[in-house]
N, C-alpha and C positions, 0 to 999 in steps of 0.2 A: 314352198309354194302352196298357197291355199287352193282348195278345190273350188271350181267354179259352181254356181248355183245349178246349172244343168247337170253337172256331174253328181252333185248331192242328190238331186231329184232322181236321177236314173239309178244310182246305187240303191237308194231307199226303196224305190218302186220295184226293183228286181228282187230284193229280199222279201218284200211284202207279198209279191206275187208268188214267189217260190213257196213260202210258207202257206199261203192260202190254197195253193194247188198241190201241196206236198210233192213238189217237183225238185229233184236233186240238181244242184248246180255243180258244174265241173271246174269252175274257177271263180275268183272274186270278181263280181260283176261291174268292173269299171277300174279307174285308177285308184290305188290304195292310198288313203289319207296318210300324210306324214306327221300329223299331229292329232292329239286327242280332241282338241277343240273342233277340228273338222269332222272327226269321227262322231262326236256328240251332235253336230249339226245334221249328219246323216240319221243318227238315231231319232232326233226330234222330228225330222221329216218322215221317218217310217212310222212313228207313233201317230202322226197326223193322218197319214195315208191309210193306215190300218183301220182306223175308226173303232178300235176295241176299247172297252172300258179298263182303265188302269186300276189295279188293286194294290199296288205297292212296287217294290224294287228289290233287285238283288245286288250284292256287293261281292267283288272278287279281288284277290291280290294280284298285282303285276309281278312277274318274275324279277328278282333283285337286279339282274344285269340289264334290265330294260328301263328301270325306274328313273335314273338320271336323265336319260335322253327324252323321255316322255314327260318328265316333271310331275310325276305322281307315283303313288305306291299302290293305288287301288283304282278300279273301274266300277261302273255300275250300269244297270240295264232295267228295263221295265218288266213287271209281272202283270199279266192280265187277269181279270176276274174270272174268265171262263175256264182257266187252268189252275185255280187254287182249290186244293183238296183239304178240307177240314176234317181232322180226325181227333176230336177232343178227348176221346176215351181210348185211343189206339185203334187197332183193327186194321182194315185194308183200303187201299185206293188203287184205281187203274189209271195209269198215266200214259200220254201219247208222246211218241218221238218220231223223228223223220227217218224212215227205213232206208238205209243206204247213205245217210248223212252222218253227222256227228251225234252221238247220244251217250249220256252218262248220268249217273246219280251221285249226289254229294250229300253226306250228312252235315247239316248245318243248324245253328241256333236261329229260330225265327222269332222276331219281334213283332208285336202288334200295338198300334198306337191308339190311346184313348181319346186324344185330342190333337188338334193341329200343333205341330212343333214350331215355335217361334223362338228366336234367339233371346237369351236373358242378358243381364248386364255384362256377363263374361262370355257372351257368345253361346255356342252350343256346348256348354260344359256338362259334366256328368249329371249334376243336380237338375239342370234344365231338361236334359233328355229323360232322366228317370221320372220326373214329374209328369211328363207327357205320355209315358208308356202305360199300356194296359196290362201286358203280359209278355213273358218269354217262353217259347215252346221248343220242345224237340221238333226237328224238321228235316226236310230234304229238298235240295233243288233238283228239278228235272232240267238238265242242260241238254239242249238239242238244237241243231241247225241243219238246214238243207244243204249247207256247204260242208262236206266231210273234212276238209283241211282248215276249218275256221280257227281252231285253237293253234294249229301249227303256224299259221300266218302271223298270229300275234294279237296283242290287246286292241290295236286300232280296228282290226277286222271284227274282233268280238264285239266291241262297242257298236259298230255299224249294224250288226245283225242282232239287235235287241238284247245285247249283253249275253248272247248264247242261251237265253232263257226260254224254256218251253213249259214251265209250270213250277208250282210249289206245293209241297206236302207240309201241312201244319198240324203237328201232333199234339199230345197233351201239354198242358202248361207245367213248367218245371217248378216244383215246390221250393220256396225260399229264394227265388231268383233275385230278389232285390238286394239281399244281404250276403248271398253266397259268393265266394271267390270263383272266378271262372274255371280255374283248374280243378275244382271239385266236381264239375259237371262233365262226366265221362260220356263219350259218344263212340259208336261202332257201326260200321256198315257191312252188311252181308249181301252178296250177290250169288244167287242160286245155291244158297246154303253154306257158302265159303266166306270166312271173315277176310274182307278185302282191305280194311284199314280201321285203325283205332286212334282216338284223340280225345280232346276236350275243348271247352270254350276258350281255353288259354292258347289253343292252336292258332287262333286269329289274333294277330298283334293288337294289343290294346283291348282284347276281349270283344264282345258284342257292342259295347258302348264306343269303342274306338271306330268300329265299322259304321255305326250310326252317326257319329260325329262327322266322319268323312262324307257320308252321303248327304246329310243336311247342308254341309258347306258346298258340295258340288252342285246340288240341285239349286241352291240359291243363286249360282252364277248363271242359271238357265231360267230364272224367273219362276221356279217351282219350289214347292215346300212339301214336307211330310204331313199328311193329313190324317184326321181321325179315321180309324179303321184300317189304315194302310198296313200291309204285311211287309216286313223286310227280312230277306235272307242275308245273314251277316257274314258269310264266307265259309268255305269248306273247312272241316275239322279233321277228316280222315283221308283226304285225297280225292282224286277224280277217278271214278269207277265206271269204265265203259260198259254199256249195256246194249242190247238189241231187242227188237220185238220178240217176246217170249221169255225174256229174262224176268227174274223175280228178285226184288231187293227187300231188305229188312233194316230199318234203323232201330238201334238199341241205345237208349239214353238212360243214364242212372236215375232211378227214382220214379220212373213213369212206364206205362205200358208200351210195348213195342209196336211199330207200325210196319205193315207189309205193303209192298209196292209191286203191282203187276204192270209190266211194260208191254204196250201194244203199239202198232203203227198208226200214225195219223192217216185217216181215210182220205184217199184221193178223190 
């Protein structure tokens, strides 16, 4: 059963208000969508209600056992311009999360577009995507939601609340990214000085280009497209690493300077 428009509006408004007020939710604010299509309707409404400038998108994998029922293997969500942290030479950034809600850091490869991405004769193939890209960077998603159980509820809930995104750290550009195999780019995430996970660009099925292809195709179903200047977080490479205000993360990517991430609470 599809969600009614009043339900769509109410769920979106509840998430937007909770984020704006840094107010923790004790339950999903309405009937849970039964399809990704309805969840993206909620996401679109939340984008409209929030009135914040989009700077790009995040992509995440769906758990394998849920993919057949949902008809997809990935989901996406918006990234807003006011929470993008550019660290082209490495260094440090201070990011905000919802104290008492869900909060995590994830080492990810971040793509930036030089021009609008339009499909070529073969759709969004590798050559078309590469031609539109400006750069590929070391990066991290700041995943956070005012609903502590958001990830536990599942992908439709995540999509409804902005894809569980609260920011992006875009570190140095990776040397040779156009011609280097994804497995050659190693990544590591430390939290409070402890290595919490290691991986590479190959940790994302299809590598970063596979994630970008999914995103381009998904956005097209919504009348959207990837635009010049957009940043895309292409999916976690080392796992989901829970943090809280006061935590300190560090992303380590082969061939570039490290980036340090100080975590603080969103101000109420």
